[in-house]
A tleap script that builds the chain and sets N, CA, C and O, in Angstrom:
source leaprc.protein.ff14SB
mol = sequence {
  NMET PRO GLU GLN VAL VAL ASP TRP LYS SER
  ASN SER GLN SER CYS SER PHE THR ILE LYS
  GLY MET ALA THR LEU GLY MET ALA ILE GLU
  SER THR ILE PRO GLU ARG GLU ILE ARG ILE
  ARG LYS ASP GLY LYS ALA PRO PHE ASP PHE
  PHE LEU THR CYS LYS ILE GLU PRO SER ALA
  THR ALA GLY HIE SER LEU LEU GLN LEU VAL
  PHE ASP ALA ASP LEU ASN PRO MET LEU LYS
  MET ILE ALA GLU ARG PRO LEU THR ASN PHE
  LEU ASN MET LEU VAL LYS LYS PHE GLN GLU
  ILE CSER
}
set mol.1.N position { 0.839 -1.190 0.000 }
set mol.1.CA position { 0.000 0.000 0.000 }
set mol.1.C position { 0.884 1.254 0.000 }
set mol.1.O position { 1.974 1.251 0.571 }
set mol.2.N position { 0.419 2.289 -0.624 }
set mol.2.CA position { 1.192 3.535 -0.621 }
set mol.2.C position { 1.212 4.148 0.776 }
set mol.2.O position { 0.407 3.791 1.637 }
set mol.3.N position { 2.133 5.067 0.984 }
set mol.3.CA position { 2.315 5.638 2.318 }
set mol.3.C position { 1.099 6.385 2.834 }
set mol.3.O position { 0.949 6.524 4.048 }
set mol.4.N position { 0.208 6.880 1.946 }
set mol.4.CA position { -0.968 7.593 2.426 }
set mol.4.C position { -2.051 6.647 2.952 }
set mol.4.O position { -3.029 7.111 3.539 }
set mol.5.N position { -1.902 5.336 2.755 }
set mol.5.CA position { -2.832 4.353 3.305 }
set mol.5.C position { -2.218 3.779 4.580 }
set mol.5.O position { -1.130 3.204 4.559 }
set mol.6.N position { -2.939 3.947 5.689 }
set mol.6.CA position { -2.447 3.457 6.981 }
set mol.6.C position { -3.537 2.630 7.658 }
set mol.6.O position { -4.696 2.658 7.246 }
set mol.7.N position { -3.154 1.901 8.693 }
set mol.7.CA position { -4.086 1.080 9.494 }
set mol.7.C position { -4.846 0.064 8.645 }
set mol.7.O position { -6.050 -0.116 8.825 }
set mol.8.N position { -4.152 -0.600 7.720 }
set mol.8.CA position { -4.770 -1.593 6.838 }
set mol.8.C position { -5.124 -2.845 7.624 }
set mol.8.O position { -4.282 -3.391 8.337 }
set mol.9.N position { -6.366 -3.304 7.499 }
set mol.9.CA position { -6.822 -4.563 8.092 }
set mol.9.C position { -7.675 -5.265 7.046 }
set mol.9.O position { -8.447 -4.612 6.344 }
set mol.10.N position { -7.548 -6.596 6.928 }
set mol.10.CA position { -8.343 -7.297 5.922 }
set mol.10.C position { -8.540 -8.759 6.278 }
set mol.10.O position { -7.798 -9.342 7.068 }
set mol.11.N position { -9.573 -9.332 5.661 }
set mol.11.CA position { -9.796 -10.771 5.663 }
set mol.11.C position { -10.294 -11.131 4.261 }
set mol.11.O position { -10.190 -10.309 3.350 }
set mol.12.N position { -10.821 -12.316 4.069 }
set mol.12.CA position { -11.195 -12.738 2.717 }
set mol.12.C position { -12.416 -12.010 2.155 }
set mol.12.O position { -12.637 -12.050 0.945 }
set mol.13.N position { -13.216 -11.348 2.994 }
set mol.13.CA position { -14.444 -10.706 2.524 }
set mol.13.C position { -14.501 -9.201 2.740 }
set mol.13.O position { -15.383 -8.538 2.195 }
set mol.14.N position { -13.578 -8.647 3.526 }
set mol.14.CA position { -13.655 -7.212 3.818 }
set mol.14.C position { -12.287 -6.643 4.151 }
set mol.14.O position { -11.326 -7.372 4.397 }
set mol.15.N position { -12.231 -5.309 4.151 }
set mol.15.CA position { -11.008 -4.623 4.561 }
set mol.15.C position { -11.391 -3.254 5.123 }
set mol.15.O position { -12.485 -2.747 4.875 }
set mol.16.N position { -10.477 -2.678 5.875 }
set mol.16.CA position { -10.636 -1.300 6.340 }
set mol.16.C position { -9.256 -0.663 6.362 }
set mol.16.O position { -8.244 -1.341 6.543 }
set mol.17.N position { -9.233 0.651 6.173 }
set mol.17.CA position { -7.976 1.384 6.119 }
set mol.17.C position { -8.277 2.861 6.248 }
set mol.17.O position { -9.423 3.292 6.126 }
set mol.18.N position { -7.242 3.622 6.496 }
set mol.18.CA position { -7.362 5.068 6.561 }
set mol.18.C position { -6.493 5.670 5.469 }
set mol.18.O position { -5.332 5.297 5.305 }
set mol.19.N position { -7.071 6.605 4.726 }
set mol.19.CA position { -6.301 7.383 3.769 }
set mol.19.C position { -5.958 8.672 4.492 }
set mol.19.O position { -6.850 9.410 4.910 }
set mol.20.N position { -4.664 8.949 4.643 }
set mol.20.CA position { -4.249 10.157 5.356 }
set mol.20.C position { -4.986 11.376 4.814 }
set mol.20.O position { -5.099 11.558 3.602 }
set mol.21.N position { -5.482 12.203 5.724 }
set mol.21.CA position { -6.226 13.384 5.331 }
set mol.21.C position { -7.701 13.105 5.106 }
set mol.21.O position { -8.455 13.994 4.710 }
set mol.22.N position { -8.110 11.865 5.359 }
set mol.22.CA position { -9.502 11.471 5.169 }
set mol.22.C position { -9.896 10.514 6.276 }
set mol.22.O position { -9.052 10.109 7.076 }
set mol.23.N position { -11.155 10.151 6.331 }
set mol.23.CA position { -11.638 9.226 7.361 }
set mol.23.C position { -11.267 7.784 7.032 }
set mol.23.O position { -10.774 7.486 5.944 }
set mol.24.N position { -11.511 6.905 7.987 }
set mol.24.CA position { -11.316 5.481 7.780 }
set mol.24.C position { -12.427 4.956 6.878 }
set mol.24.O position { -13.594 5.311 7.039 }
set mol.25.N position { -12.048 4.107 5.931 }
set mol.25.CA position { -13.007 3.490 5.022 }
set mol.25.C position { -13.013 1.986 5.251 }
set mol.25.O position { -11.968 1.371 5.462 }
set mol.26.N position { -14.194 1.413 5.207 }
set mol.26.CA position { -14.339 -0.024 5.272 }
set mol.26.C position { -15.062 -0.496 4.027 }
set mol.26.O position { -15.979 0.171 3.548 }
set mol.27.N position { -14.656 -1.642 3.500 }
set mol.27.CA position { -15.264 -2.212 2.303 }
set mol.27.C position { -15.530 -3.684 2.537 }
set mol.27.O position { -14.761 -4.368 3.213 }
set mol.28.N position { -16.635 -4.167 1.968 }
set mol.28.CA position { -16.946 -5.596 2.035 }
set mol.28.C position { -17.516 -6.035 0.698 }
set mol.28.O position { -18.216 -5.274 0.030 }
set mol.29.N position { -17.215 -7.252 0.316 }
set mol.29.CA position { -17.755 -7.791 -0.926 }
set mol.29.C position { -19.255 -7.984 -0.749 }
set mol.29.O position { -19.699 -8.657 0.181 }
set mol.30.N position { -20.028 -7.388 -1.646 }
set mol.30.CA position { -21.484 -7.528 -1.611 }
set mol.30.C position { -21.933 -8.683 -2.511 }
set mol.30.O position { -22.793 -9.479 -2.131 }
set mol.31.N position { -21.343 -8.764 -3.704 }
set mol.31.CA position { -21.716 -9.836 -4.620 }
set mol.31.C position { -20.596 -10.050 -5.627 }
set mol.31.O position { -19.749 -9.183 -5.842 }
set mol.32.N position { -20.617 -11.215 -6.228 }
set mol.32.CA position { -19.636 -11.526 -7.274 }
set mol.32.C position { -20.316 -12.314 -8.395 }
set mol.32.O position { -21.253 -13.080 -8.169 }
set mol.33.N position { -19.827 -12.104 -9.573 }
set mol.33.CA position { -20.123 -12.959 -10.718 }
set mol.33.C position { -18.757 -13.501 -11.108 }
set mol.33.O position { -17.933 -12.762 -11.646 }
set mol.34.N position { -18.503 -14.774 -10.846 }
set mol.34.CA position { -17.153 -15.314 -11.057 }
set mol.34.C position { -16.566 -14.938 -12.414 }
set mol.34.O position { -17.204 -15.085 -13.457 }
set mol.35.N position { -15.338 -14.451 -12.366 }
set mol.35.CA position { -14.558 -14.060 -13.537 }
set mol.35.C position { -15.190 -12.934 -14.348 }
set mol.35.O position { -14.781 -12.704 -15.486 }
set mol.36.N position { -16.183 -12.220 -13.791 }
set mol.36.CA position { -16.855 -11.131 -14.506 }
set mol.36.C position { -16.983 -9.844 -13.700 }
set mol.36.O position { -16.729 -8.758 -14.222 }
set mol.37.N position { -17.381 -9.958 -12.413 }
set mol.37.CA position { -17.671 -8.744 -11.651 }
set mol.37.C position { -17.551 -8.983 -10.153 }
set mol.37.O position { -17.904 -10.046 -9.642 }
set mol.38.N position { -17.044 -7.970 -9.466 }
set mol.38.CA position { -17.015 -7.949 -8.000 }
set mol.38.C position { -17.640 -6.622 -7.585 }
set mol.38.O position { -17.197 -5.560 -8.023 }
set mol.39.N position { -18.657 -6.679 -6.752 }
set mol.39.CA position { -19.321 -5.459 -6.266 }
set mol.39.C position { -19.006 -5.327 -4.780 }
set mol.39.O position { -19.276 -6.227 -3.986 }
set mol.40.N position { -18.434 -4.192 -4.432 }
set mol.40.CA position { -17.972 -3.921 -3.064 }
set mol.40.C position { -18.781 -2.748 -2.523 }
set mol.40.O position { -19.030 -1.774 -3.233 }
set mol.41.N position { -19.188 -2.849 -1.263 }
set mol.41.CA position { -19.986 -1.795 -0.634 }
set mol.41.C position { -19.278 -1.249 0.600 }
set mol.41.O position { -18.309 -1.822 1.097 }
set mol.42.N position { -19.788 -0.143 1.066 }
set mol.42.CA position { -19.317 0.439 2.325 }
set mol.42.C position { -19.526 -0.575 3.444 }
set mol.42.O position { -20.520 -1.301 3.468 }
set mol.43.N position { -18.579 -0.610 4.361 }
set mol.43.CA position { -18.682 -1.466 5.534 }
set mol.43.C position { -18.183 -0.671 6.729 }
set mol.43.O position { -17.121 -0.053 6.656 }
set mol.44.N position { -18.907 -0.675 7.793 }
set mol.44.CA position { -18.463 0.046 8.985 }
set mol.44.C position { -18.863 1.507 8.969 }
set mol.44.O position { -19.920 1.872 8.455 }
set mol.45.N position { -18.008 2.337 9.537 }
set mol.45.CA position { -18.342 3.733 9.792 }
set mol.45.C position { -17.792 4.706 8.771 }
set mol.45.O position { -17.394 5.812 9.138 }
set mol.46.N position { -17.755 4.339 7.524 }
set mol.46.CA position { -17.304 5.288 6.493 }
set mol.46.C position { -18.242 6.492 6.508 }
set mol.46.O position { -19.438 6.335 6.750 }
set mol.47.N position { -17.721 7.683 6.255 }
set mol.47.CA position { -18.546 8.893 6.362 }
set mol.47.C position { -19.522 9.098 5.206 }
set mol.47.O position { -20.243 10.095 5.187 }
set mol.48.N position { -19.561 8.176 4.240 }
set mol.48.CA position { -20.480 8.284 3.116 }
set mol.48.C position { -20.724 6.891 2.547 }
set mol.48.O position { -19.910 5.984 2.719 }
set mol.49.N position { -21.856 6.737 1.868 }
set mol.49.CA position { -22.173 5.468 1.226 }
set mol.49.C position { -21.461 5.384 -0.118 }
set mol.49.O position { -21.327 6.386 -0.821 }
set mol.50.N position { -21.007 4.188 -0.470 }
set mol.50.CA position { -20.366 4.014 -1.766 }
set mol.50.C position { -20.424 2.566 -2.218 }
set mol.50.O position { -20.618 1.650 -1.420 }
set mol.51.N position { -20.252 2.386 -3.513 }
set mol.51.CA position { -20.070 1.079 -4.130 }
set mol.51.C position { -18.864 1.176 -5.045 }
set mol.51.O position { -18.668 2.182 -5.727 }
set mol.52.N position { -18.060 0.128 -5.056 }
set mol.52.CA position { -16.951 -0.010 -5.997 }
set mol.52.C position { -17.234 -1.274 -6.793 }
set mol.52.O position { -17.282 -2.372 -6.239 }
set mol.53.N position { -17.419 -1.110 -8.090 }
set mol.53.CA position { -17.688 -2.258 -8.944 }
set mol.53.C position { -16.476 -2.491 -9.835 }
set mol.53.O position { -16.015 -1.587 -10.532 }
set mol.54.N position { -15.973 -3.712 -9.798 }
set mol.54.CA position { -14.840 -4.116 -10.629 }
set mol.54.C position { -15.389 -5.020 -11.728 }
set mol.54.O position { -15.811 -6.145 -11.462 }
set mol.55.N position { -15.382 -4.525 -12.957 }
set mol.55.CA position { -15.874 -5.288 -14.097 }
set mol.55.C position { -14.682 -5.879 -14.836 }
set mol.55.O position { -13.727 -5.173 -15.159 }
set mol.56.N position { -14.748 -7.178 -15.100 }
set mol.56.CA position { -13.630 -7.903 -15.687 }
set mol.56.C position { -14.086 -8.534 -16.998 }
set mol.56.O position { -15.114 -9.209 -17.052 }
set mol.57.N position { -13.308 -8.305 -18.053 }
set mol.57.CA position { -13.601 -8.911 -19.359 }
set mol.57.C position { -12.339 -9.582 -19.884 }
set mol.57.O position { -11.247 -9.023 -19.775 }
set mol.58.N position { -12.478 -10.767 -20.449 }
set mol.58.CA position { -11.307 -11.408 -21.048 }
set mol.58.C position { -10.733 -10.535 -22.160 }
set mol.58.O position { -11.469 -9.870 -22.889 }
set mol.59.N position { -9.439 -10.547 -22.275 }
set mol.59.CA position { -8.753 -9.795 -23.320 }
set mol.59.C position { -8.428 -10.714 -24.485 }
set mol.59.O position { -8.396 -11.936 -24.341 }
set mol.60.N position { -8.187 -10.111 -25.635 }
set mol.60.CA position { -7.762 -10.895 -26.802 }
set mol.60.C position { -6.395 -11.528 -26.562 }
set mol.60.O position { -6.048 -12.530 -27.186 }
set mol.61.N position { -5.618 -10.934 -25.650 }
set mol.61.CA position { -4.304 -11.468 -25.308 }
set mol.61.C position { -4.474 -12.567 -24.265 }
set mol.61.O position { -5.048 -12.331 -23.202 }
set mol.62.N position { -3.985 -13.751 -24.562 }
set mol.62.CA position { -4.127 -14.884 -23.650 }
set mol.62.C position { -3.552 -14.554 -22.274 }
set mol.62.O position { -2.467 -13.984 -22.166 }
set mol.63.N position { -4.282 -14.913 -21.237 }
set mol.63.CA position { -3.808 -14.708 -19.873 }
set mol.63.C position { -4.025 -13.306 -19.332 }
set mol.63.O position { -3.619 -13.017 -18.207 }
set mol.64.N position { -4.650 -12.433 -20.098 }
set mol.64.CA position { -4.895 -11.061 -19.651 }
set mol.64.C position { -6.388 -10.771 -19.634 }
set mol.64.O position { -7.179 -11.449 -20.290 }
set mol.65.N position { -6.752 -9.755 -18.874 }
set mol.65.CA position { -8.141 -9.313 -18.800 }
set mol.65.C position { -8.189 -7.804 -18.853 }
set mol.65.O position { -7.206 -7.125 -18.558 }
set mol.66.N position { -9.341 -7.288 -19.231 }
set mol.66.CA position { -9.597 -5.856 -19.178 }
set mol.66.C position { -10.366 -5.589 -17.888 }
set mol.66.O position { -11.270 -6.344 -17.533 }
set mol.67.N position { -10.011 -4.528 -17.198 }
set mol.67.CA position { -10.626 -4.210 -15.917 }
set mol.67.C position { -11.167 -2.794 -15.951 }
set mol.67.O position { -10.493 -1.868 -16.403 }
set mol.68.N position { -12.387 -2.634 -15.471 }
set mol.68.CA position { -12.984 -1.310 -15.324 }
set mol.68.C position { -13.409 -1.162 -13.869 }
set mol.68.O position { -14.127 -2.011 -13.341 }
set mol.69.N position { -12.965 -0.078 -13.216 }
set mol.69.CA position { -13.377 0.232 -11.853 }
set mol.69.C position { -14.402 1.351 -11.906 }
set mol.69.O position { -14.164 2.393 -12.517 }
set mol.70.N position { -15.548 1.133 -11.260 }
set mol.70.CA position { -16.597 2.142 -11.195 }
set mol.70.C position { -16.831 2.449 -9.719 }
set mol.70.O position { -17.250 1.579 -8.955 }
set mol.71.N position { -16.559 3.687 -9.326 }
set mol.71.CA position { -16.740 4.105 -7.936 }
set mol.71.C position { -17.939 5.038 -7.882 }
set mol.71.O position { -17.932 6.103 -8.501 }
set mol.72.N position { -18.964 4.641 -7.145 }
set mol.72.CA position { -20.194 5.414 -7.022 }
set mol.72.C position { -20.353 5.800 -5.558 }
set mol.72.O position { -20.579 4.945 -4.702 }
set mol.73.N position { -20.232 7.103 -5.276 }
set mol.73.CA position { -20.286 7.587 -3.894 }
set mol.73.C position { -21.376 8.631 -3.725 }
set mol.73.O position { -21.641 9.425 -4.628 }
set mol.74.N position { -21.998 8.619 -2.564 }
set mol.74.CA position { -23.020 9.595 -2.216 }
set mol.74.C position { -22.357 10.677 -1.361 }
set mol.74.O position { -22.307 10.574 -0.135 }
set mol.75.N position { -21.849 11.716 -2.034 }
set mol.75.CA position { -21.107 12.778 -1.352 }
set mol.75.C position { -21.848 14.106 -1.465 }
set mol.75.O position { -22.295 14.488 -2.547 }
set mol.76.N position { -21.974 14.808 -0.333 }
set mol.76.CA position { -22.504 16.163 -0.422 }
set mol.76.C position { -21.399 17.054 -0.998 }
set mol.76.O position { -20.238 16.645 -1.008 }
set mol.77.N position { -21.727 18.261 -1.477 }
set mol.77.CA position { -20.720 19.101 -2.145 }
set mol.77.C position { -19.479 19.384 -1.288 }
set mol.77.O position { -18.364 19.401 -1.810 }
set mol.78.N position { -19.656 19.604 0.008 }
set mol.78.CA position { -18.510 19.889 0.884 }
set mol.78.C position { -17.596 18.665 1.002 }
set mol.78.O position { -16.377 18.775 0.877 }
set mol.79.N position { -18.201 17.503 1.246 }
set mol.79.CA position { -17.415 16.277 1.372 }
set mol.79.C position { -16.750 15.913 0.048 }
set mol.79.O position { -15.622 15.419 0.032 }
set mol.80.N position { -17.449 16.158 -1.063 }
set mol.80.CA position { -16.853 15.881 -2.374 }
set mol.80.C position { -15.584 16.696 -2.568 }
set mol.80.O position { -14.582 16.183 -3.067 }
set mol.81.N position { -15.623 17.957 -2.178 }
set mol.81.CA position { -14.461 18.821 -2.330 }
set mol.81.C position { -13.266 18.289 -1.527 }
set mol.81.O position { -12.124 18.371 -1.978 }
set mol.82.N position { -13.537 17.751 -0.349 }
set mol.82.CA position { -12.472 17.232 0.522 }
set mol.82.C position { -11.986 15.862 0.051 }
set mol.82.O position { -10.786 15.587 0.064 }
set mol.83.N position { -12.918 15.006 -0.364 }
set mol.83.CA position { -12.592 13.603 -0.614 }
set mol.83.C position { -12.186 13.286 -2.047 }
set mol.83.O position { -11.571 12.249 -2.292 }
set mol.84.N position { -12.516 14.152 -2.994 }
set mol.84.CA position { -12.307 13.808 -4.402 }
set mol.84.C position { -10.850 13.478 -4.730 }
set mol.84.O position { -10.588 12.461 -5.372 }
set mol.85.N position { -9.916 14.296 -4.315 }
set mol.85.CA position { -8.501 14.048 -4.642 }
set mol.85.C position { -7.975 12.769 -3.988 }
set mol.85.O position { -7.381 11.945 -4.683 }
set mol.86.N position { -8.171 12.564 -2.651 }
set mol.86.CA position { -7.669 11.309 -2.071 }
set mol.86.C position { -8.316 10.064 -2.679 }
set mol.86.O position { -7.641 9.053 -2.870 }
set mol.87.N position { -9.614 10.125 -2.983 }
set mol.87.CA position { -10.267 8.974 -3.596 }
set mol.87.C position { -9.742 8.718 -5.008 }
set mol.87.O position { -9.512 7.569 -5.387 }
set mol.88.N position { -9.557 9.766 -5.772 }
set mol.88.CA position { -9.004 9.629 -7.123 }
set mol.88.C position { -7.600 9.034 -7.061 }
set mol.88.O position { -7.264 8.146 -7.845 }
set mol.89.N position { -6.787 9.518 -6.137 }
set mol.89.CA position { -5.428 8.976 -5.980 }
set mol.89.C position { -5.472 7.497 -5.602 }
set mol.89.O position { -4.685 6.697 -6.107 }
set mol.90.N position { -6.400 7.140 -4.709 }
set mol.90.CA position { -6.526 5.749 -4.284 }
set mol.90.C position { -6.925 4.865 -5.462 }
set mol.90.O position { -6.337 3.803 -5.665 }
set mol.91.N position { -7.911 5.290 -6.232 }
set mol.91.CA position { -8.343 4.499 -7.383 }
set mol.91.C position { -7.245 4.398 -8.435 }
set mol.91.O position { -7.066 3.339 -9.037 }
set mol.92.N position { -6.515 5.471 -8.664 }
set mol.92.CA position { -5.382 5.421 -9.598 }
set mol.92.C position { -4.323 4.440 -9.120 }
set mol.92.O position { -3.718 3.733 -9.926 }
set mol.93.N position { -4.096 4.394 -7.805 }
set mol.93.CA position { -3.135 3.444 -7.244 }
set mol.93.C position { -3.613 2.012 -7.475 }
set mol.93.O position { -2.808 1.140 -7.801 }
set mol.94.N position { -4.925 1.756 -7.309 }
set mol.94.CA position { -5.460 0.416 -7.578 }
set mol.94.C position { -5.238 0.019 -9.032 }
set mol.94.O position { -4.826 -1.105 -9.320 }
set mol.95.N position { -5.511 0.940 -9.940 }
set mol.95.CA position { -5.307 0.667 -11.366 }
set mol.95.C position { -3.845 0.318 -11.629 }
set mol.95.O position { -3.549 -0.642 -12.340 }
set mol.96.N position { -2.939 1.096 -11.057 }
set mol.96.CA position { -1.509 0.848 -11.258 }
set mol.96.C position { -1.119 -0.539 -10.730 }
set mol.96.O position { -0.360 -1.260 -11.379 }
set mol.97.N position { -1.634 -0.907 -9.564 }
set mol.97.CA position { -1.316 -2.221 -8.991 }
set mol.97.C position { -1.861 -3.347 -9.866 }
set mol.97.O position { -1.185 -4.355 -10.074 }
set mol.98.N position { -3.090 -3.178 -10.383 }
set mol.98.CA position { -3.637 -4.184 -11.288 }
set mol.98.C position { -2.771 -4.327 -12.538 }
set mol.98.O position { -2.551 -5.438 -13.020 }
set mol.99.N position { -2.281 -3.203 -13.063 }
set mol.99.CA position { -1.417 -3.247 -14.257 }
set mol.99.C position { -0.122 -3.988 -13.964 }
set mol.99.O position { 0.388 -4.709 -14.821 }
set mol.100.N position { 0.412 -3.816 -12.763 }
set mol.100.CA position { 1.665 -4.475 -12.391 }
set mol.100.C position { 1.514 -5.981 -12.285 }
set mol.100.O position { 2.448 -6.717 -12.604 }
set mol.101.N position { 0.341 -6.460 -11.838 }
set mol.101.CA position { 0.185 -7.900 -11.651 }
set mol.101.C position { -0.381 -8.597 -12.881 }
set mol.101.O position { -0.443 -9.826 -12.922 }
set mol.102.N position { -0.791 -7.828 -13.878 }
set mol.102.CA position { -1.362 -8.485 -15.065 }
set mol.102.C position { -0.308 -8.723 -16.129 }
set mol.102.O position { -0.615 -9.265 -17.190 }
savepdb mol mol.pdb
quit
């Protein structure tokens, strides 16, 4: 995890962590479609409701897949102003990590 992510805790179905400059976020797997989609929801005391959907499609290149991350958050204008940059950085970091392992 990058240095701005602290207090990481996880198990096979959920995780929680703090992004420096923001509140602690918890996530849990809500549903899966094997090899196609993982839908993750807010878990615990996150300051806003959200869903993270990971859509997976096989690629024309053997052994690779295409990944789309969709983050849907219910943010009021003030919270959006505070949270947008750290959330964008976090999602960009996830994309980079997926690229490294694929």
